[in-house]
N, C-alpha and C positions, 0 to 999 in steps of 0.2 A: 770286850771292853777295850778302849784305847786310852793310853796314858801319855800325856805330853807334859814337859817341864818348862817353866819359864822362870828365870832367875833375875832378880832385880834388887839392888841395895841390901844385900844380906838375907833376902827372903827368897825362898824357892816355892813356887806353886806347882803342885801336881794336879793337872786338870784331868778328871776322869770322865769318860763318855761311854754309856752303855750299861750293861748288867755287871755288877761287881759281885762275883761269886767264886766258888772253888776253882773253876776253870781259868780264872784270870790271875791266879797267884804269881805265876812267872812274870807276867807283864808288870804287875804292881811292884813286886820285889825288884825287878830290873829298873823301875823308875826311881825308887827311893834309895837303893843301896849306894849309888855314887854320891848321894847327898850326905851320907853319914860321915864320910871322911873328908868332905869338902870344907876347908877352913873358912871359906868366904860366905858360907851359908850358916846363919844363926837361927833361923826359924823356917819351918816348913808348913805350908798351908795346903790342905787337900781340898780341892774344889769339887764338890758333889753336884754342881748345878746341872750337869749332863747325865746324872745317874738316876735311874728310875726304879732300880731293884738292887737290894743287897741281901745276902744270906748270912748264916752264922759263921761260915768260914771267912767271910769278909770282915766280920767283927774281930775274929782272931788275927787276921792280917793287920788290922788297925792297931790292935794291942801290941803286936810284934813291932810295928813301925814306932809306936810310942816308946817301947823299951829300948830299941836300938838308938833312936835319936836322943832319948833321955840320957842314955849312957854316954852320948857324945855332947852333952850339955846343949842340946838344941830343943827349942819349943815346937810343939805341933798343935795346929788348930784345924778345925773342919769348917768349911765355908759352903754356902749355897745348899744347905740341907733342907729338904722340903718333902711333903707328901708322905708316902710309905716309908721312904728312907728315914725321915725324921721320926716317924712312929717307932721303927725298929730301934733306932739309937736311944730314944726316950725310954722304951721298955727295958733296954739293956743298961740303963743308967749311965750312958756314956757322957752325959753332961757333967758328971763328977770327975771324969778322967780327961776330958778334952774341952777346950774352949770351942763352943759351937755357935755359929752365926748363920 
């Protein structure tokens, strides 16, 4: 998986491309950790439009992201969720934890 960050007007978008699984935890953590302490960022969007697979460890990483950013008073939302990724998030009831579009 590749993760790139785009910042614009208080929002940071983490664009993910590829498989989001246990093997990508370092890349994902490396992408979001600088955003936690960045005072110019008020909300973070995780763009899943390039992700075709995620596993249970990816769900855990999203929960960790939510906890860390929530502790810094920053909002998190998920964008571009589709197909199998949408099914997994729906089954896990992530719609109750994240704004998903």
